[in-house]
N, C-alpha and C positions, 0 to 999 in steps of 0.2 A: 506463629500464629496460636492463638490461644483455642483451646478446646474447652466445650462446653460441658460441665459435670452435671448430672442429674441423679440426684440421691435417690434411693430405694426408699427412705423414709416418705418423703414428698411424692413419690410415683405411686408408691403401693399402701403403706399404713395409713396415712391423713384421708385417703380417698375410701379406704375399708371402713375406718372409725365413723367418717361423715356418712358412708352409705348404712351402716349398723343406726345411726341417729334417724335416717330417713325411713329405716324399716320400722323402729319403734314409733314415729311418728305416724305412719301407715298403719300398722297394727292397732295404735290406740284409736286412731279414726274410725277403721272398719268394725272394731268391737264397740265403739260406742263410747270409749273410756275419755277421760279428760287430762291433760297433761299441763302443767303450769304454761300459760301464756298460750297455749294450742287446745283451744275449749270447742272449736269448730271444725268442720270439714274446710271454710274458708280460711280460717288461720292456719290449719294444716298446708294448704297449698301455698300460703304466704312461706311458711317456714320451710317447706321442702325445696321452694325456688331460691330461697337464701342459702340453704345447706347445700343444696346443687350446684348452684354457682360457685361456692367455695370448694366443691368437690371437683369440679370441673378444670380449676386452675392448673393442677398438676398436669392433666392430659393436654392441655393447650401449650404448656412448657416442654413436654415431651415430645409434640411435633415441632415444636421451635428448634428444639436442640438438635433433633435429627434432621432439619431442614426438608423433610418429606412433606410438604404442605398439600400436595395432591395424590398422596397415596390413596389406595381404594379404601383403607381402614380409618385414614382422616375424613375420607369425604362421607364415610358412612356416619362417623361420628359427628360431623357437622349437621347432616340431616337428621340424626337423632336428635341432637341439641335443638335445632329449628323445632322439632315436632314437640318436643317435650315445652319449649316457650309458648307454641301455639295453643298447649293444652292447658297449661296453665294461666296463662295470658287470658285465652279466650274464656275459660271460665270463670277467672275471676270479673271480666269484664261483661259476663253474662251471655255471651254469645251462644247461639245454637249450634253446637258442634255435632257432626255426624258420630256416633258410637259413642258419644258422652252424656249419658242420662241426668245426670246429677254431679253435685260437689263430690260427693264420696267416691263416685265412680272416677272422677277426674283425678282425685288424690291415687287411686290403685293404677291408673293406666301410666300417670306420670312415675310412680315409683317403678313400675314394670319398667319404663322406656330407661329410665336412670341405671337400673340393674343390668339391662342388655348394653347399655353404653361403657357401663365399667367393666364388664366382660371384655368387650370389645378392646377397650384402652388395655387391660391388664393382658390378655393374649398378644397385643401388639408389643408391649413391654416385655414380656418374658421371650417371645419368637423374634424380637428385633425387627418388626415390621413397620413400626414407627420410626 
């Protein structure tokens, strides 16, 4: 039987680096600064969506490697991921979402949700809960 290995680099380091990129995009958006290719809150949402999806790929692999698809932390991760997609997608489609007053607010909310999802995945990794 072949065991599935999961490297520390893809489980912790890559999501951390991508999370720092999301934090930088969020900070720049909230302070009104412009980054290359990210010069509006709408562009920041698209960038956060792309970087967040890349960040999530390690977490899905972690759940798949452990085989615990219905563990409580995995389910919380699924729900947080769905909430992030609703916030970003709904804002980009100009839906009127409760508690989301503007695109800048959506950037902050999505970044906070991504941070919480990252912390849950990291705790699951260190305590072998996933």
